[in-house]
N, C-alpha and C positions, 0 to 999 in steps of 0.2 A: 249060435245065433243065425248063421247063414242057412242051416237046414231049416230052421223054424220060420224065418222071416223072408229069407231071399236076399237080405242085405249083409254085407260084410260088417263085422264088429270093429269097433275102433282099435282093438288089440290084434286083429287079424295080421299075421305075418311076423308078430313078435318073436315067437319060438324060432322060426326060420332065420330071422335076423340075428338072434343070439348065436345060432349054430354057425351062421356065416362069420360072425365075429370070432368065434373060437378057432375057425380055420383061416383067419385073417383074410377074409374076403370082404373088404370094406365096402366096395360098390355094391356087391349083392345084398350086404346087410342094409345099406341105405335104400335099396330098391324094395326089400321085403317090408321094412317098417323103418322110416327115417327118424323116428324119435329114440330108438334103442342106442345108437351110437353116441349121440350127445348126453343121454342119460348115463350111460356107462362111463363116458369121459368125466362127467361132472362127479360121479360116485368115487371114481379112482382119485381124482385130484382132491376131493374133500377128504378121503380117508388118509391119503399121504399127508396132508396138512395137519389132520388131527394127530396122527403118529409123530410127526416132526414136533408139534406143539408139546406133546407129552414128554418127548425125549429131551427137547432143548428148552422146554418151558416157554414163557411168553416172549422170548427174545426173537421169535419168528413170526412173520405175518402169514397167516393161513388163508386159503380160500374159504370164504364164508358163503354158505348157501343163502341166497336172497329169494324172496317170493317171486321175483320177476323170472327167475330161471325156471321155476316150476310152470309159470304161465306160459313160457316160451315153449317148453316141452309139450304141455297140453295143447297149445295152439297147433304145433307140428302134428300131433296125434289127430286133432279134429280135422285139420286140413287134408291129411292123407286119407282119412276115413271118408270125407265128402268126395274127394277126387276118385278114390277106388269105386265108390258107389255110383257116381255119375258115369265113369267109364264103362262100368258093368251094365248099366241100364240104357245109356245113351248110345253107346257104341258096341255093346255086346261083348266087351273084352273081359275076360276072367284073368285077374291078376294074382 
């Protein structure tokens, strides 16, 4: 998208953020794309809860994914997208 339009896409930095997480560089991951870390944490907690529920049956209360969590992550994606593009064109900063 950047090559065609000159604007960063909403997912720009996502791969670098995942790479940083694999190397346990949390701050670098957040700087590359701030929605990746919360998304990964939500996924891990959800899958651990699902696994525990299957093993222990309904005796355990698990983390339930609610629509608001997805809206929060979507909001983070949109805010970082707008900020990166404003910094690019207002100040000339390439992130």
